C-alpha positions in Angstrom: 201.5 81.9 -3.9 199.3 84.0 -6.1 198.4 81.0 -8.2 197.2 79.1 -5.2 195.2 82.1 -4.1 193.5 82.3 -7.4 192.6 78.6 -7.4 191.2 79.0 -3.9 189.1 82.0 -4.9 187.7 80.1 -7.9 186.8 77.1 -5.7 185.2 79.3 -3.1 183.2 81.1 -5.8 182.0 77.8 -7.2 180.9 76.6 -3.8 179.1 79.8 -3.0 177.4 79.9 -6.4 176.2 76.3 -6.0 174.9 77.1 -2.5 173.0 80.1 -3.8 171.5 78.1 -6.7 170.4 75.4 -4.3 168.8 77.8 -1.8 167.2 79.9 -4.6 165.6 76.8 -6.1 165.1 74.4 -3.2 166.1 76.1 0.0 164.1 78.3 2.4 164.4 81.4 0.3 162.9 79.8 -2.8 159.7 81.9 -2.2 161.7 85.0 -3.2 162.3 83.4 -6.6 158.6 82.6 -7.0 157.6 86.2 -6.2 160.1 88.0 -8.4 160.2 85.6 -11.4 156.6 84.2 -11.3 158.0 80.7 -11.6 156.3 78.1 -9.4 158.0 74.8 -9.0 155.2 73.0 -7.1 155.2 69.3 -6.3 152.0 67.3 -5.8 150.8 67.2 -2.3 150.2 63.6 -1.1 148.0 62.3 1.6 145.0 64.1 3.1 145.9 67.3 1.2 146.2 65.7 -2.2 143.4 68.0 -3.6 145.4 71.2 -2.6 147.2 72.7 -5.6 149.2 75.3 -3.6 148.9 77.8 -0.7 148.5 81.5 -1.3 147.8 84.8 0.4 144.4 86.5 -0.1 146.1 89.9 -0.1 149.1 88.9 -2.2 148.0 86.3 -4.8 151.5 86.2 -6.3 152.7 84.3 -3.3 152.3 80.6 -4.0 153.8 78.1 -1.5 154.0 74.3 -1.4 153.3 74.1 2.4 150.9 76.0 4.7 152.2 78.8 6.7 152.2 82.6 6.8 152.6 85.1 4.0 156.3 86.3 3.7 155.0 89.8 2.8 152.2 90.5 5.2 152.4 87.5 7.7 148.7 86.5 7.1 147.8 82.9 7.2 148.0 81.2 3.8 144.9 79.7 2.3 144.7 76.6 0.1 143.9 76.7 -3.6 142.2 73.4 -4.5 142.6 71.6 -7.7 139.6 72.1 -10.0 137.7 68.9 -10.7 136.2 68.4 -14.2 133.4 71.0 -14.5 129.8 69.8 -15.2 127.5 71.7 -17.4 124.2 70.5 -16.0 122.9 73.9 -14.8 125.2 76.2 -16.8 124.3 78.1 -20.0 126.2 77.2 -23.1 127.7 80.7 -23.5 129.4 80.3 -20.0 130.8 76.8 -20.5 134.1 78.1 -21.8 134.4 80.3 -18.7 133.9 77.3 -16.3 136.5 75.3 -18.2 138.9 78.2 -17.7 141.0 77.7 -14.5 141.4 81.4 -14.0 137.7 82.1 -13.5 137.0 79.1 -11.1 138.3 79.1 -7.5 137.6 77.6 -4.2 136.6 79.2 -0.9 136.3 76.8 2.1 132.6 76.6 3.2 133.8 77.3 6.8 135.5 80.4 5.6 132.4 81.4 3.7 130.4 81.1 6.9 133.0 83.1 8.8 132.9 86.1 6.4 129.1 85.8 6.1 128.8 84.9 2.4 125.2 84.8 1.3 123.8 83.5 -2.0 120.6 84.2 -3.9 119.2 82.3 -6.9 118.7 84.1 -10.2 114.9 84.2 -10.6 112.3 85.4 -13.1 110.3 88.1 -11.3 107.9 90.9 -12.1 110.0 94.1 -12.3 108.8 97.6 -12.1 111.1 100.5 -12.8 110.7 103.7 -10.9 111.8 107.0 -12.6 112.1 109.9 -10.2 112.4 113.5 -11.4 111.4 117.0 -10.6 109.1 119.5 -12.4 107.9 123.0 -12.4 104.2 123.7 -12.7 103.0 125.9 -15.6 99.7 127.2 -17.0 97.8 125.0 -19.4 98.5 126.9 -22.7 95.3 125.6 -24.2 93.2 127.3 -21.5 94.5 130.9 -21.9 92.1 133.4 -23.5 93.0 136.8 -24.9 90.1 139.4 -24.9 90.1 141.8 -27.8 87.2 144.1 -28.7 85.8 143.4 -32.1 85.2 147.1 -32.7 87.1 150.3 -32.0 85.9 152.8 -29.4 86.5 154.1 -25.9 86.3 152.2 -22.6 83.9 153.9 -20.3 83.8 151.7 -17.2 86.1 148.9 -15.9 84.5 146.2 -13.8 87.6 143.9 -13.4 90.3 146.3 -12.3 93.3 144.3 -11.0 95.6 141.5 -12.1 95.0 137.9 -10.9 91.3 138.7 -10.0 89.2 135.6 -10.6 86.3 135.9 -13.0 83.6 133.5 -14.1 82.3 133.0 -17.6 79.7 135.7 -18.2 81.0 138.2 -15.7 81.2 141.9 -17.0 84.7 143.0 -17.9 84.2 146.6 -19.2 81.8 148.8 -21.1 82.6 150.4 -24.4 81.3 153.3 -26.4 81.7 152.8 -30.2 80.1 155.0 -32.9 80.1 151.9 -35.1 78.2 149.9 -32.5 75.7 152.8 -32.0 75.0 153.0 -35.8 74.5 149.2 -36.0 72.0 149.4 -33.2 70.1 152.1 -35.0 70.0 150.0 -38.2 68.8 147.0 -36.2 65.9 148.9 -34.6 65.0 150.4 -38.0 65.1 146.9 -39.6 62.9 145.6 -36.8 60.3 148.2 -37.4 60.4 147.6 -41.1 59.7 143.9 -40.7 56.7 144.7 -38.4 55.2 147.2 -40.8 55.8 145.1 -44.0 54.8 141.8 -42.5 51.3 142.0 -44.2 52.6 143.5 -47.5 50.9 142.0 -50.6 54.3 142.0 -52.2 56.2 139.0 -51.0 59.6 140.2 -52.2 59.2 143.4 -50.1 58.5 141.5 -46.8 61.3 139.0 -47.6 63.8 141.8 -48.2 62.9 143.4 -44.9 63.4 140.1 -43.1 66.8 139.6 -44.8 67.9 143.1 -43.7 66.8 142.4 -40.2 68.7 139.1 -40.0 71.9 140.6 -41.5 71.9 143.5 -38.9 71.3 141.1 -36.0 74.2 138.9 -37.3 76.5 141.9 -37.3 75.7 142.6 -33.6 76.4 139.0 -32.7 79.8 139.3 -34.5 80.5 142.3 -32.3 80.2 139.9 -29.3 76.8 141.3 -28.3 75.0 138.6 -26.5 71.4 137.4 -27.3 70.3 138.7 -24.0 71.6 142.2 -24.8 69.9 142.1 -28.2 66.6 141.2 -26.6 66.9 144.1 -24.2 67.6 146.4 -27.1 64.4 145.2 -28.8 62.3 145.6 -25.7 63.6 149.1 -24.9 63.5 150.3 -28.5 66.3 152.7 -27.8 70.0 152.7 -28.7 72.4 152.2 -25.9 75.4 154.5 -25.8 77.7 151.9 -24.3 77.5 148.1 -24.2 79.1 145.8 -21.7 81.7 143.2 -22.8 81.5 139.9 -20.8 84.2 137.3 -20.0 84.2 134.4 -22.4 85.8 132.0 -19.9 86.3 131.4 -16.2 89.8 132.0 -14.8 92.2 134.4 -13.4 93.2 137.7 -15.0 96.9 137.3 -16.0 97.1 140.6 -17.9 94.9 143.8 -17.6 95.1 146.6 -20.1 91.8 148.3 -19.5 91.4 151.9 -18.1 88.5 154.4 -18.2 88.5 156.6 -21.4 91.1 154.4 -23.0 90.8 154.1 -26.8 90.9 150.5 -28.0 90.9 148.8 -31.4 90.6 145.2 -32.4 94.3 145.0 -32.1 94.3 145.9 -28.4 94.7 143.0 -26.0 92.5 144.2 -23.1 92.6 141.2 -20.9 94.4 137.8 -20.7 92.4 135.3 -18.7 93.8 131.8 -17.7 91.9 128.8 -16.6 93.7 127.1 -13.7 91.5 124.0 -13.4 94.1 122.1 -15.5 97.8 122.5 -14.8 100.9 121.3 -16.7 104.2 120.0 -15.3 107.3 119.8 -17.5 109.6 116.9 -16.4 113.2 116.3 -17.5 114.0 112.6 -18.3 117.7 111.5 -18.3 119.0 110.0 -21.5 119.4 106.5 -20.1 115.7 106.4 -19.2 114.2 107.8 -22.3 113.2 104.4 -23.7 110.9 103.8 -20.7 108.8 107.0 -21.1 105.9 107.3 -23.5 102.6 109.2 -23.9 99.7 108.0 -21.8 101.7 106.8 -18.8 100.3 107.6 -15.3 102.4 109.9 -13.1 102.3 110.5 -9.3 103.2 114.0 -8.0 103.9 115.3 -4.6 104.6 118.9 -3.5 106.1 120.6 -0.5 102.9 122.7 -0.1 100.8 119.6 0.7 102.9 117.0 2.5 101.5 113.5 2.3 99.1 114.3 -0.5 99.6 112.9 -4.0 98.3 114.2 -7.3 97.8 111.9 -10.3 98.2 112.9 -13.9 99.2 111.6 -17.3 102.0 112.2 -19.8 100.4 113.9 -22.7 103.4 114.9 -24.9 107.0 113.7 -25.2 109.3 116.2 -26.9 111.1 114.9 -30.0 114.4 116.6 -29.3 117.1 116.1 -26.6 118.5 119.1 -24.6 122.2 118.9 -25.6 123.3 120.9 -22.6 121.6 118.8 -19.9 121.3 115.6 -21.9 117.7 115.3 -20.9 114.4 114.9 -22.7 111.4 117.0 -21.8 107.9 115.5 -21.3 104.7 117.3 -20.4 102.3 116.0 -17.8 98.8 117.2 -17.2 97.0 117.2 -13.8 93.4 118.1 -13.0 93.2 121.0 -10.6 89.5 121.6 -9.8 90.1 123.0 -6.3 93.0 125.2 -7.6 95.5 123.8 -5.0 98.3 123.6 -7.6 99.8 126.9 -8.4 101.8 127.9 -11.5 105.5 128.2 -10.5 105.4 125.4 -7.8 108.2 122.8 -7.8 107.2 119.2 -7.4 108.5 115.7 -7.2 107.4 113.3 -10.0 107.4 109.5 -10.0 106.8 107.4 -13.1 106.1 103.7 -12.5 107.1 101.6 -15.5 106.1 97.9 -15.4 108.7 95.8 -17.2 107.0 92.5 -16.9 108.6 89.2 -16.0 112.4 89.4 -16.3 115.4 87.3 -15.0 116.9 89.3 -12.2 119.4 89.2 -9.3 119.8 91.5 -6.4 121.7 94.7 -7.0 124.3 93.7 -4.4 125.2 90.6 -6.5 126.6 92.6 -9.4 130.1 94.0 -9.4 130.4 96.8 -12.0 134.0 97.4 -12.9 133.4 99.9 -15.6 134.4 97.5 -18.4 132.3 94.6 -17.4 129.5 93.5 -15.1 130.5 90.5 -13.0 128.8 88.0 -10.6 130.2 85.2 -8.5 128.3 82.0 -9.2 128.2 79.4 -6.4 129.0 76.0 -8.0 128.7 74.1 -4.7 131.2 72.4 -2.4 133.0 75.7 -1.9 133.7 76.2 -5.6 133.0 79.7 -7.0 133.1 81.0 -10.6 133.6 84.6 -11.7 131.0 85.1 -14.4 130.6 88.0 -16.8 126.9 89.0 -17.3 125.0 91.5 -19.4 122.9 93.8 -17.2 119.6 95.4 -18.4 117.3 97.7 -16.5 117.7 98.5 -12.8 114.3 98.1 -11.1 114.4 98.9 -7.4 117.0 96.8 -5.7 117.3 94.3 -8.6 119.2 94.2 -11.9 117.7 92.6 -15.0 120.1 90.0 -16.4 120.1 89.7 -20.2 122.9 87.2 -20.7 125.3 85.1 -18.6 122.9 83.4 -16.1 120.2 80.9 -16.1 117.2 80.7 -13.7 118.1 78.9 -10.5 121.9 79.5 -10.6 123.0 80.9 -7.2 125.0 84.1 -7.1 126.8 85.7 -4.1 124.7 88.6 -2.9 126.7 89.5 0.3 130.4 89.7 1.1 131.2 90.1 -2.6 134.3 92.2 -2.0 135.8 89.6 0.3 135.1 86.9 -2.3 136.7 89.4 -4.8 139.9 89.3 -2.8 139.9 85.5 -3.0 139.3 85.3 -6.7 141.8 87.9 -8.0 139.2 89.6 -10.3 141.7 91.8 -12.0 143.9 88.9 -13.0 140.9 87.0 -14.4 139.7 90.1 -16.3 143.2 90.4 -17.8 143.2 86.8 -18.9 139.9 87.3 -20.7 141.4 90.2 -22.6 144.5 88.2 -23.6 144.0 86.4 -27.0 144.2 82.7 -26.5 146.3 80.6 -29.0 144.4 78.7 -31.5 
């Protein structure tokens, strides 16, 4: 009895195993084997669907079925994958021929389906590109227009005419008067030399009159070196009397940034009595990001706008580009100079800066046509008749809403510029990228 039972169990096991093998390979559950093993036993489709290689799901590309239907995982309608006809290289660059020949990078999306998901294509064209660099800046004083006022002699300030900080002065305006024993003695010497010249002008001894004139010139030169103006010297000659104090005038026009002048204050040539800044030119320091450094150079025109004057633009030029990069911010500093005749621009203001950089004629595609994966820059090239190709390109500068294309495309080739992510789902981008990284046998 036990022997017959054993034989029966063996026969039953054989029948069950055979049935499972049949259903696994040929039966209705054969799709499970295809999903878990990756093996696809596909048979050629005859008749009107002879160009269909297999049916797959756009959400689950691992599903590959011989017949149309729904996805066993998500129940979406399966879409056909067409057999790839021999590729033509009429309008394709040589460096992309290998990609077209590769079955992984070429796929088909039915034109009706493209219309349904609103696929749009744009030709790669040579166009005039202009890169716009936007940054911010803080306005500063023009360092070359700052004047420090020091007395050339020591003495005591008697009267102060400009007596508060940020007061505006014009060139030639009085700043302060000073009493200096050295200046008084020099005036006395000058008046004495002037009288000597007059009295010895008719001397029969030429060397005597020449010596008097030399002494006179030397004394006058000393007064000039003390910053005594020609007008003051002429007044001294007319009056014929020594002035106890003399007025020191402003050498430039501008605003008083520092004031260190008080009545009865003792000053020396080392004393910085005033600091006067000319605001008719203003500087702006801009920070340029590291990836935009190559587009910035001295002499470029700059447009600036400020919150203080909405709708008004100010135009200047880059006058200096700093030779070092700021390691903390990874930016490079550049100095821009702006004319400021009406003194609208104030030091300390923040402003928005725009630098227009003409790039010339470059091959370009819309920004929306490029998929940036981090490792590569990809585009979908429309090969016609519903056929698409995933193409790797090398991207250059971004100018407005366009990317410059350095490699990977030829003028006239059409690329998908709308519904890219839906086409992405059809093309299995990740799988294609992986196949590019896998070394091919030689």
